[in-house]
C-alpha angles and dihedrals in degrees: 000000000000096000090059095043095051089045092050089050092055101254115153092203136356136182140161144215139185114277089233089064099048088045085074088072095044131085119240091255093051088053091051092052094049091049089049091054093043117017114217093012111202111165139030122196117196127189135181124223121197119231110173110129100174134284101294126170116251148110101254129081113266089240091060103050101077128053117315105281093211088064098038099047095042089051090050092049091049089063087059094045089053092058091047093050089057091058097035100038096170097044130096120239118186123183124202141170117196092326107084134079090253115106098232098191092052091050093052090047093048089049092050098249112152126321134302108256121206090232089062097256133121112251111204112178130247088026098044117206093326094108135114121218131215136178140210115206115197141165090222120106100231130189106253129202119249111277139194116190112256121267122235123259121259092276099229092156095221091127092053095050094044098048105121093212099041087241098141125080142152089271095052140264127335102208095195089070099038114118093214091056094043094054088052098046118116126232127008123347126223118251091260096043090051088048091056095046093043091056092045118094095222131070092199127039128336126255095181098111090047099046090055093046112113089216089060095049091106108008117185115244122259112258090209118101093206090067099035106045135059091018126180104214098170146013129202134183093270092057089057101036116122093004120139118205087261098048089043091057091043088058099035106018093116093062129084094232092061097074095086093045125233098302100087093043092051091047091050092049091050092053091052088049089058094057 
């Protein structure tokens, strides 16, 4: 049943694990939040949805050009939740995409989805690391497919060397130096942060570690129209001129780059202008 449901929803891979197992990767606060959302959580389902739409020019990260993955992935997972709710009428099923206390990548790796990239990303051939993850948290005890934890990538180190902010190391990711984080940061940047953003080709996000990854040399295109059609590849000052926070969200609210409002994008564009 679940194989067909996830395939129909557009997932390239899916798996599951007991919540008690995933809790080992969670802080006490995160466990408390998950338990508040779903008392007596027993199972976590996790799925990967491809988003690569081709190597198109632009100044936005590839993940942010299609429809907002939070909305799209949650919607697709809801179709699976509806099926499960029919079978388990008294159980709770909560879908989420990058907006829950559950550590999605650890859930994917523990479920055997893809490989563990040195850049902290899930690598799922033939889509490479260009996949979004989503989870379903439930108090139902579901029959889960056999799983073997994910292996590590080849460990070539290209992502570590290429990272423009020096954010990647053998011990993980230093988010304070990650360009994806810095381009989304609210308020003023320090001189060093501004210099990194100014020298970076994108005004939102950073695809550098993905572009140099050998698993992403020839990624398969996403089969999902939400991530392949009606793309916003770039923004310039004219696109944002005169927009209030409200009108900006009216215009771009269905995009992943809209959640911070127009201010960080304007700031980053101004930094590029001063080059």
